[in-house]
N, C-alpha and C positions, 0 to 999 in steps of 0.2 A: 551225448552231444545234443539231443533234442530238448532235454529238460532245461539246461541253461538258456537255450535259445528261446524257449517259451517264456522264461522269466523276463526276457528282454522285449518280446513281441507283445505280450499281453498289456503292459502299461502303455505302450505306444498306441495300440489299437483302441484302448480305453480312452486315451487322450484325444485321439482323432474323433472318436464317437462323441465325446463330450463337446468338442468344438463344433461338430456338425449339428448337434441337438441343442446346445445351449446358445450358440451364437445365432442371432436372428438371421434368417435367410433374406437379407436386405442389403441394398447398396449402401456402402459406408457414407457417412456424412463428410462432405468436403468442408474443410475447416476455414477456407477463406473464399470459396467459390460456390457455384451451383451446378446443377446437372439438368440437361435437357434430353429426354428420350421420347420415342414415338414409333409409330408404324405407318408405313405408306401402302395404301390399297388403291385399287381402281374402283369404279362405280359399282361393280358387281361384288366387291368385297375380297377379290383375289389380291394376294400380296404382290408387291412389285419389288423385285430384287434389282440390285445394282443401280438404283436411282441415286443421282447426285443430290446431296443435301448440304446447303450452305446456311450457316448462322452468322448474320451480319449485324454489327453495331455501327450505325452511321456516325454517331457523335464521337465514338472512340476510334473510328477508322479501322476496326478489326473485323476479320472474316475467318471463320472456322469452317472447314469442309470435311465431309465424310460421305459414305455411301451406305445404302441399305444392304443387309445381308440376305441370305437365301430365304429367310422368313419375313423379309420386309421391315426388319427392325433397324433402328439407328440410335446412336447415343453420342452426346457431346458431354464429356467429363471435364471438370475444372474450368467452368465458364465464369469469367468475372461478373459480378452483379451489374445489372444494367437492363436496358430495353433493347430487344433484338427483333429482327425479321428472320423468318424461316423460309428459305427458297428451295423448292424441289424441282428438279428437271429430269426428264427421261425421254429419250427418243420415242416419238409416236404419241406423246401426251402433252397437253398444254402445261405451261409452267405454273406451278402452284406457289402462292406466296401468302404467308401468314404474318401479319404486322402487329406490333405492339405487345410482343411477348416479354413479360417481366421475369427476370431471373434473380432470385434472392440468394444470399449466402446460406449455405447449409441446407438448401431446399432443392426439390426436384420438380421440374415442369414437364408434364406429359402432353405432347402435341401430336396427335394422329392426323395424317394428311390423306385426303381423297383427291385422286388425280383423274382428270377427264381426258378422253381421247381427243387429240388435236395436234396442232403445231406448237413447237416450243416457243415460237414467236408470240403466241398468245399467252397472256398471263391471267390467271384467275386469282384475285386477291381477296383475302378474308381477314377481317379484324378479329384478333383474339379478344374474347369477351370476358372471360373469367379465369380463375385459378383452378387448375385440376387438383383432385385429391392426391395426397402423397401415397401413391400405390407401391413405391419401392421400399418404404420403411415405415415403422410405426412410432417414430420418435415424437414425443410430445414437446412442443416448444413454440416459440413465437419469434418472428422476424420484425425488427424495428427498422423501418426504411429511413432513407435520408430525409424525406419530407417530414416524417414523424419526429426525427431527431431535431430538425430545425424548428418545428412548431411547438413541441411539448417542453414544459419547463423542466430544468434539471438543476440539481444542487451544484453550485460552483461550475456550471457550464460543462459538466462531465457526464458522459453517457453511462458510467457505472451506476448512476441513479436508477436506470431502467431495469437493472438486474433484479433488484429487490421488489419491483412492481409487477412481476410476472405471476400468473396463477400458480399456486403451490409453493411459493417462496415467501418465507417469513421476513419481517423487516430487518432481522439480523442476518439474513442470507441463508438460513437453513432450508434445504430443498428436499421435499418428499421423504422426510425421515432422516436425511443425512445432514450432519452438522456443516456449518458454513466453511470450515477449513478443508472440506472435501470437494469444493468447487474447483474446476479447472478453467483457466482463462487463456484463450488462444488469440493471438494477434497476427493477422496475415498468415495464418497457418503455423506460426511458431509458438512455443510455450512461453507464456507471460505470467506463470503462476509463481507464488512465493514459496520457497523451500522452508522458510522460517516458521510461518504460521498458516500458510495456505490461503488466507484471505486478506492479508496485508492490513489488518485492523488492530493487531495487538501492540505492535511497537511503533507504527508509523501513522497514527491517527492525526492527520495534519490537514489544515485548511486548504492545502494545495491540491488535495484529491477531492473526491465527491462528498465531502463533509460540509458542515455549515460553520464558517469562521466566527459567526456571532453566537454560536452555541445553540443547543436545543434539538438538533436534528441527528446528531451522530454521524457515523461514517459507514456506508454500506460496503460489503466486500468488494474487492477490486484486485486487478493484477498489479504487478510491480510498476509498470509504466502507467502514468495517468493518461486518460483518453478524452481530452476536451472534445466537445461536440463537433467543432469545425475540422477536426483531424480524423473523423470517422465517417465512413460512407454508409455502413450498415452494421447492425448488431443482431445476432441470433442467440437466443437463450434456450437451450434444450434442457428440460427438467426431468425427463423420464424416458425410458426405452431407447437410450442411445444405441447406435449400431455397433457391430462387432469390433470396429477399429478403435472404439473409445472404451478403454478399460484402465485408464490411468488413475481414476478416482471413482468414488461412489456418489458424488454430488452432481451439480449442474455442469453443463458444458457451455461456456460463454464464448462466443466467437465475435471478434471485431475485425473489420476490414478497413484499411486506409484507402481514401479516394485515389483514383488514378487520373492522369491528365487525359485530355480529349483533343479533338481536331480544332477546337476553338479555345483560345485563352479565356479564362474566367477567374474571378477572385472575389474576395470580400474582406472587409475590415470592421472591427467593432471595439467598443470599450464599455465596460460596466463600472460605474462609480457609486460608492456609498459612503456616507459619513454619519456621525452621531451628533452633529452640531445642534440639532433640535431635540436631542434626547434629554430626559430628566436625569439628574444625579441620583446616586443611591442614598438611602435613608441614613446609613452610617456616615457617609461623607458629609452630608448636610448637618448631621448632629454634632460633628466635631467642632471644637472651639480652639483655633479658628477653623472655618469650614475647609475641608479638602476638596479641591476642584475635581470635576468629573474627568476621568482619564479619556482624553480625546483619541479618536481613531478615525481613519478613513481608509478605504482600500480601492484599488483600481485594477481591474482585469482587462487587458487589452491584447489585441492580436489581429492576425490576418492570414489568409490563405490564397494561393494562386496555383493554377494548373493549366497545362497546355502541352505543346509539342515542340521538339527541337531536333536538329540533325536529321532532316528528312531523307529518306531513301538511302540510308547507310546501313550496311550489313543486313540487307533484306527488307527494311521498311523504316517507318518513322519511330522515333524515340519519344516517349511521353513522360512528362515530369509533373510532380505535385510537391508543393512545399507549404509548410505551416509554421507559424511562430505564435506563442502566447507568453506574455509577461504578466506577472502578478506582483503588485507592490502594496504592502499592508503595514504602514508604520504605526502599529497599534501600541497602546500602553495600558497598564493596569495599576490598580492601587494595591500597595503592599502594606501590611500592618505588622509591626514588631514591638515588643516591650524593650525598654532600655533602662539602664540603672540611673538613678538620680545622682546629683553631686554628693549628697550625704552618704549614699551607699558606696560611691567611688572612694570616699574618705574612710570607709570602714564602719560606719554607723548603721546598725540594723534597727528598724522600727518594728514595734509590736503593738497593734491596735492604736497607731498614731503616736506612740510614746517611745523614745529611745530605750533600747533594751540594754541592761547592764551585761556587757560581754564577758565580765569576769568569770561568770559561771561556766561559760563555754570556752573561754580563753584564759585559763588560770595563770599562764606564764606571761600574758600580756603581749603576745607577739603581734597582735593587730592584723590588719588586712594583709593578705599575701601580696608581696611586691610584684610578682608576675601578673596576678589577676588585676591588680590596680593599674599596672602599666598598660595592659590591654584595654581596660575600660576607659582610662583617661585618654589614650591616644586614638582609639578606633571606634568608640561608641559615641554617636551623635546625641545631642540633647533631645528630650522629648518635646513634641509639638502638639500634643492633644491635651487641652485644658491646662489648668494651673496645678503645680505640685502641691500635694496635701489636700486635694479635693477629689471627689468622685469623678468629676469631669475629666481628670487626667487619665482615666481608664475607660472612658466611654467607648463602648463597642468591643472591649477586651474582656477576657475571662478573669474575673476577680480572684480566682484561685492563684493566678500568677501575677496579676497587676493590682496594687493596693493604693497607688497614688503617693506613697511616701518613699518606699524602697525602689519601686519601679513605676514607670509611666509609659504611656503609649507614644509610638512614633508612626506616622503615616506619611506616605509620599507616593507619587506616581512614578512608575518604572517603565522605561521603553522596552518593548519586545518586538523589534522590527522583523518582518517576514517578507521575503522576496523570492521569486522563482523565475526561471527561464525554461521554456518548453519548446522543443523543435522537432519537426517531423519532415522527412524527405522520402519520396518514393519515385522510382524510375521503372518504366515498362518498355519492353521491346519484343516484337515478333520477328524472329530471324527469317521465318517463312511460315507457311500454313501448318507446319508440323512442330515447330519449336517456338514456344512462348516463354519468356523469362521476365522476372521482376525482382526488385530488391527494395527494401524499405529500411530506414534507420530512424530511431527516436533517441533523443537525449533530453534529460531533465536534470536540473540543478536547483536545489532548494536551500536557501539560507534562512534559518530561524533560530530563535532563542526561547527556551522554556522557562516557566516560572518555577524553577526547581531550586537552584542555588543562586543567591544574589548577595552582593556586597553593599552594606550601607555605611561602612566605616572608612572607605578609601584605602582598604588594605592592599588590594592588588594594583599593579602598575596601571596607571591611566584612570583609576577610579577616584571619586571625590567623597570626602566625609559628608554624610547627610544626603547623598544623591544615590538612590538605589540603582545598581547596575547588575544585570543578569550575567552570570558566568557559566551558563549552561547552553552552549550551542548544540543544535540538533540538525546537522546537515544530512541531506539525502542526495545522492548522485547516481541514479540508475541510468542504464543505456540498453538499447535493444537493436539488434541487427537480424534481419530475416531475408532470405532469398528463396525463390522457388523456380523450378523449371518443369513445364508441362510438355510432354512429348507424345504426339500421335504416331505411335509406332506403325500401325496400320489403320485402316478405316474403322476397325472395331477393337483395337487395343490401344489403351492410353496409359501412360506412366506419369505420375505426379510426385515430384520430389520437393522436399522442403528442408532447409537448414536454418537454425536460429541460434544466436548467441545472446544470452541475457546476463547482464552485469547488475547485481543488486548490492549497492553499498549504502549503509546508513551508520550513523554514529550518535551515541549519547556522550556528550562531553561536559566536563566540569573541571574546576581547579582542585577537586578532591579536598583533602583536609590537611593542609600544611600547618605546622606550628605557628601560632600567632606571634610568638616571641622567639627570637633566635636562641638556639641552644636547648629548647625543649625537645623531649623525645617524641612528642605527639601534640595534637591539637587539644585545647581545653574546651570543655562543654559545661559551663555554668548553667545549671537548671536542666542539664541532661539532653537526651536525644529528642529534641523538639525543634522544628524548623522555625516556628513563630514565637516561641517562648524562651528559648535559650538566650542568655545574656552574652552575646558575642557578635562581632561585626559581620560574619558570614556564617550561614548554617553549615554544619558538618555532619548532619544526620545521614546515616548510610543509605536510607531509602531515596534521598534526593540527590546525593552527590555521587552515587555509583556511576561508573563509566562502562560503556559497552560499545562494541562495533560488530557489524556483520558484513562480510565480503563474500558474496555468492557469485559464482561464475558457472553458468549452465550452457552446455552444448547439446543441441537437440536435432536429431536427424529423423526424418519421416519419409517413407516411400510407399506408394500405393499403386497397384496395377489393376486396371479395370478391363475386362474382356466381355464382349458381346458374342455369345456362341449360340446361334439358333434363337430359341426362346429363353435362353438362360443368361443372366447377368452374373459374372463371376468376378469377385474381387479378393485380392490378397495383398499383404504387405506387412509392414512392421515399423517399429520405432526403436531408436536407441538414444538414451540420454545419459550424459556424464555430468553430474553435479559436483562441483568443488565448493565446499562451504568452510569458511574460516570465521570463527566466532571467538570473541575475547570479552572478558568482563572482570571488574575489580571487586565484586561483592560475592557473597556466598549464597545469593538467592533469598536471603532472609534479612536480618537487620545488622549485618556486620560487613564493613568494607575493609580493604587491604591497607588502609591508613590507620595508624594508631590514634586513638582518642581517649581522653581522660574525662569521665563524667564526674561532675561535682554537684551534690545536692539534687540529684535527679528526682528522687521520690523517697517516701518514708521506708518503703520496703523494696529493695532493688532486685530481689530474686536470688538465684543461685550465684554464688561468687561475690555478691555485693554486700555492702554494710548497711544495716538498718540503723540510721542515725538516731532514731528515737527509742531504740531498744536498750534497756539497762545493761545488757551484756555487751552488745556491739558498740554502743555509743560511748563517747568520752565522758568521764566524770559521772558514770552511772546513768547516762542518757540526758539529753537536753530537756530541761523542764519548760519548754516553750512549744508553741503550736507547730504543726508539721510545716507550714509555709515558712515560718521563721527558721526552723531547723535547716531547711533547704538553703535559705538565704545565708545563714551562718556558715554552712559548709562551703558555699560558693565563695564567701568573703575570705574565709580562712584558707581556701585552697585545698580542702580535704577531698581526696578522690575516693568515691565510694565504689567505683567500678571502672575498669579499663577494658578496651576491646581492640582486637585486630584480627584480620583473617589472613592466614597463611595458605599457600598452595604447595602441593607436592608434585614432584616429577613422576615419570613413568615407573621408576623403581621405588616410589613412595618416599624418597629422600626429600627433606624439607628444602624448599626454594628460598632464596634470599627475600628479605622484605620488599614490598612493592612489586612483586611478581604477579601478574594477572593470570587468572585461569583462562585456558583457551583450548579449543579443539580444532583440528583440521581434518576434514573428511572428504574422501572421493567416493561418490555413490553412483555406481553404474545401474542403469535400468534398461531392460530388454522387453520387447513386446512383439508378438507375432500373431497374426489372425488370418482366417480365410472364411469367406461367406459366399 
């Protein structure tokens, strides 16, 4: 009986020993609040027990009360960031008051108080002069205050900029040897991290976050929800030596706090406007004949915030409210460049070195241009607008491997890529009494944008016009975030802090995929092959640009922490539970094949496995085409000769083949548990 029992006891004892030795003997980091601790003594240094300690914030109208224990110690856990007064009273002693104490998110303030013998009607007031050392933990990090947030420049008005500016953090977000996708982003104590890539920079690099919409600065790591400067009160970036309650990842711990309302209504409004009306055009655009105009853009970022109180003296006290809104409008445009077939090529004439080639050698039966190819080119391909046909100017700025001025010419035009977003934040706070403090915050973000991935120059899709490039690649983002917290002072020396958050992360890559250009075809044609800028077709159908994906993540996060002051010891224990539901779908195989059928014609001289080498004497017709590679490709496109076709199929769980146009997908439920004690 003893031997099996030892097998059970030894691992448990070892685990407890590991927790006690590996976990730093430190007070855990509050993820959206701060901590105030101290000791109350008399003038001789003797500790004073049962002294009443009040922590008061006049601007927010909040008061927290506790009392010292038998060793004169006191603690305030889960204190909202702000400026406080510490008031200590005890019968037989004068009232001691410390003013101007700053409490920062994720930090500890130690204020020891000396009391003088006298009447409580007398008050001895002392101004707090500086910040105490962090004696309760050894976390390395930095707090960015509201004043710094308002004063320092940030990319796109977003405080994620400051994450990559901390000591020990690389510009890409790598922290102390850990890669950037190991960072954890906490918002009001809830989990705002991305399940997909950890840092939100792989799939959603967008101007609506802390990137640079004009290019050149990149996008620093961030949480799912954008955090504009006016929607954040403080930021704390912990880069090393995080406390025992933080073991979700090996990177940085980035904590954001939403402002709360105060006893006075306050607010602000702003707008940032930028355009390129005085910018120079590009060299390529100026070199075109006729000249292509500069793609005009301007953007406007505007918003406002307001906070105050409402419903006074209901359910124990005032209710405080904070609201924020930011809009972003960016009606940008860009210059697109494509090659298009000339009228002679549409008629079936292929030029070689400026001279019509005798197609008899490659078309001995005299079939001529494939009627399906000709129909697509005639109906959906616009005329070239770069220089005159038959001159080198007709291919100015284009790769002469694909553009020769006789068979193909350049087409350039500006394409609209509008981007707009709406960003809202709401927070409510209430103290039911001195022991129960509750808050909730909600954020919603909606981004509409179009990518320069798939676009239609031929008026093929409904609503599009011939010769007017139109993006068919929407990239919507619609995340939302709800978090609530309840702090309970169970006794003067025991505090419980509970948080729950729900994070919805939805984004989508949309396109029109690759429908057949002519009714009745089994797939889309690709004259000149898998190329977005050089294929002779009205809209590109290359897999890399037309693939569709979406991500729908829904995360429930629960966190509870208990802090106890026992004599000279601070004891904390708690844990987290997270349930991640992730639903991902995609139409491509992760490489170069999409789930829509495409027929490549004249892609290149050697197409690889499964393809036909049109210039090879064995593979090619009539012993191989006795013309140059470029002309071979043109001839193959004109004649409608398919050298390679491709389509991606998916299989079900039992490996049976799914019907065509079935996307690959996975749905996962991932539970996560975490417990600690220190």
